[in-house]
C-alpha positions in Angstrom: -1.2 -35.9 2.6 1.7 -34.5 4.6 1.7 -31.0 6.1 4.2 -29.6 3.6 2.0 -30.7 0.6 -1.1 -29.4 2.3 0.5 -26.0 2.9 1.7 -25.8 -0.7 -1.8 -26.6 -2.0 -3.3 -23.9 0.3 -0.8 -21.4 -1.0 -1.7 -22.3 -4.6 -5.4 -21.9 -3.8 -4.8 -18.6 -2.2 -3.0 -17.3 -5.3 -5.8 -18.5 -7.5 -8.3 -16.6 -5.4 -6.2 -13.5 -5.6 -5.9 -13.8 -9.3 -9.6 -14.1 -9.7 -10.1 -11.1 -7.5 -7.7 -9.1 -9.6 -9.6 -9.9 -12.7 -12.9 -9.0 -11.2 -11.5 -5.7 -9.8 -11.6 -4.0 -13.2 -15.0 -5.4 -14.1 -16.9 -4.4 -10.9 -18.0 -0.8 -10.3 -15.7 1.4 -8.1 -15.9 0.8 -4.4 -18.0 -2.4 -4.6 -17.4 -6.1 -4.1 -18.7 -8.9 -6.2 -20.4 -11.9 -4.6 -17.3 -14.0 -5.3 -15.1 -11.5 -3.7 -17.2 -11.4 -0.6 -17.1 -15.2 -0.4 -13.3 -15.1 -0.8 -13.1 -12.9 2.3 -12.5 -9.4 0.7 -13.8 -6.3 2.5 -13.8 -2.7 1.5 -11.6 -0.2 3.4 -13.4 2.7 1.7 -17.1 2.8 0.9 -16.8 5.6 -1.7 -19.0 8.0 0.4 -17.5 8.5 3.8 -14.1 8.3 5.6 -15.3 5.7 8.0 -12.5 3.3 8.9 -9.8 6.0 8.5 -8.2 8.6 10.8 -5.2 10.9 10.7 -1.8 9.6 11.7 -1.4 10.2 15.4 -5.0 11.5 15.4 -8.4 10.2 16.5 -10.2 11.9 13.6 -9.6 12.7 9.9 -7.3 15.6 9.1 -8.9 18.6 7.3 -6.9 18.1 4.1 -8.7 14.9 3.0 -12.1 14.7 1.5 -14.4 12.3 -0.3 -15.0 13.7 -3.8 -16.9 11.9 -6.6 -16.4 8.4 -5.1 -12.7 8.9 -4.3 -10.7 9.5 -1.1 -8.8 12.6 -2.0 -5.8 14.4 -0.5 -6.8 18.0 -1.3 -4.4 20.0 0.9 -2.1 19.6 3.9 -3.5 20.3 7.4 -2.1 23.1 9.4 1.0 22.0 11.4 0.8 18.5 9.9 3.8 16.2 10.1 3.5 14.1 6.9 6.3 13.7 4.5 5.3 16.9 2.8 4.3 18.7 5.9 0.7 17.6 5.7 -1.1 14.7 7.3 -0.9 10.9 6.5 -4.0 8.9 7.1 -4.2 5.4 8.5 -6.8 2.6 8.8 -8.5 2.2 12.2 -7.8 -1.5 11.9 -4.4 -3.2 12.1 -3.2 -5.8 9.6 -0.5 -8.4 9.6 -0.8 -10.7 6.5 -3.0 -9.5 3.7 -3.8 -9.0 0.1 -4.5 -5.3 -0.5 -5.8 -3.8 -3.7 -6.7 -0.2 -4.6 -6.7 2.3 -7.4 -4.8 5.6 -7.4 -4.2 8.5 -9.7 -2.1 11.7 -9.3 -1.3 15.0 -10.8 1.8 16.2 -12.7 4.9 15.7 -10.4 2.7 13.9 -7.9 4.3 11.9 -5.1 2.8 9.7 -2.4 2.8 6.1 -1.1 0.9 3.3 0.5 2.6 2.0 3.7 2.0 -1.1 5.7 2.9 -2.4 9.2 2.7 1.2 10.3 3.9 2.3 13.8 2.7 5.7 15.1 5.8 6.1 17.2 7.8 8.4 14.8 6.9 11.8 13.6 5.8 10.5 10.2 4.8 7.1 8.9 7.6 6.4 6.4 10.3 6.6 9.1 9.3 3.1 10.4 7.0 1.5 7.8 7.8 0.1 4.3 6.4 2.3 1.6 5.0 1.2 -1.8 5.8 4.3 -3.8 3.3 6.4 -5.8 4.8 8.8 -8.3 4.5 10.6 -11.6 7.4 8.8 -13.2 7.4 11.1 -16.2 8.5 14.0 -14.0 11.5 12.1 -12.7 13.4 10.6 -15.7 16.7 10.4 -13.8 15.4 9.4 -10.4 16.8 6.4 -8.6 14.6 3.5 -9.8 14.2 2.4 -6.2 12.1 5.5 -5.8 9.8 5.1 -8.8 6.1 4.1 -8.8 5.5 0.6 -7.2 9.0 0.5 -5.7 9.6 -0.5 -2.1 10.8 3.0 -1.4 14.6 3.3 -1.6 15.1 -0.5 -1.3 13.7 -2.5 -4.3 13.1 -1.1 -7.8 10.3 -2.2 -10.0 11.3 -4.4 -12.9 9.5 -2.2 -15.3 7.4 1.0 -15.5 3.8 -0.1 -15.5 2.2 3.3 -14.7 -0.6 4.6 -16.9 -0.7 8.1 -18.4 -1.6 11.0 -15.9 -5.3 11.3 -15.3 -5.9 7.5 -15.6 -6.5 5.2 -12.6 -3.6 2.8 -11.7 -4.5 -0.5 -10.1 -2.1 -1.4 -7.2 -1.9 -4.7 -5.4 0.3 -5.3 -2.3 0.6 -8.9 -1.0 2.1 -9.4 2.4 2.2 -13.1 3.5 4.5 -13.5 6.4 7.9 -12.3 5.3 7.0 -12.6 1.6 5.9 -9.4 -0.1 4.9 -8.6 -3.7 4.0 -5.3 -5.4 1.8 -5.4 -8.5 0.9 -2.5 -10.7 -1.7 -2.7 -13.4 -1.7 -6.5 -13.5 2.1 -7.0 -13.5 4.2 -8.2 -10.6 7.1 -5.7 -10.5 8.6 -6.1 -7.0 9.2 -9.1 -4.8 11.2 -9.4 -1.6 11.5 -11.1 1.8 11.1 -8.9 4.9 13.9 -9.2 7.5 16.1 -11.4 5.2 19.9 -10.8 4.9 19.2 -9.0 1.6 16.6 -6.8 3.2 18.9 -5.8 6.1 21.8 -5.1 3.7 19.6 -2.8 1.6 18.2 -1.0 4.6 21.7 -0.4 5.9 22.6 1.4 2.6 19.3 3.4 2.3 17.7 6.5 3.8 16.1 4.1 6.3 19.4 3.5 8.1 18.7 6.6 10.1 15.8 4.9 11.8 16.8 1.6 13.6 13.2 0.5 14.0 12.4 0.8 10.3 10.7 -2.3 9.0 10.8 -4.1 12.4 7.0 -4.1 13.0 5.0 -7.1 11.9 1.5 -5.7 12.3 -0.1 -2.3 12.0 -2.4 0.0 10.1 -2.3 0.7 6.4 -1.3 4.3 5.6 -1.9 6.7 2.7 0.8 9.3 2.5 0.3 13.0 2.3 3.3 14.4 0.3 1.7 17.8 -0.5 0.4 16.7 -3.9 -3.3 16.0 -4.8 -3.8 12.2 -4.8 -7.0 10.2 -5.3 -7.8 6.7 -4.1 -10.7 4.4 -4.7 -11.8 0.8 -4.6 -9.6 0.1 -1.6 -10.1 -3.4 -0.4 -8.3 -6.0 1.6 -8.4 -9.8 2.2 -6.8 -10.9 5.5 -4.5 -13.9 5.1 -3.8 -16.6 7.8 -1.1 -15.8 10.4 2.4 -17.2 9.7 4.6 -18.9 12.4 7.1 -16.2 13.3 10.8 -17.2 12.9 
């Protein structure tokens, strides 16, 4: 078996494991892992009881605006003097990740706005200035908004192929796959965004977006995961991740 064939088989096996994990996600109780998920390398980033594994952006502890309520990690209010997108405080994992399969559930309030960011750098004043953002939004409140800024979009760059959000008050299942330069966004079981980081297409889109103001945007290849504080109440649960093998950098 040559190297190319072996690599392809490994990739197929990886996708099968991810699919199995996605199916079991809905079946298992919130904030838990099944035996098969543990064997496949999944681990929880939120235990449903504490904020262990998280801290504020540019902080060494959690900001006061976040709390654990009824098994969910909740953005309740902005911290005084916070610097998040809405004047509050983003939070980040205490671990850094390069290639991974991330899954979580989220729900928001009317007109809610937030995001999940990856490869985060803590150089800028707020996380979205340098890190790609997978948008969270109450789409119903923004019927005329640029589709590149709707739920599950790569914010201001790649629009979702369809609106897969559930009605307000229901949990949405999000999956973010980052495997080298290849990225996929899934929402409620449907792949809605796919792109290649650092490709010519990526660079052209960045140059025409809000991100053009930040030359370092999207240039980092490893970093924490961030949950964005955009002033609105957001709830997250069942946050789990499976680290994928490193890719040879081009």
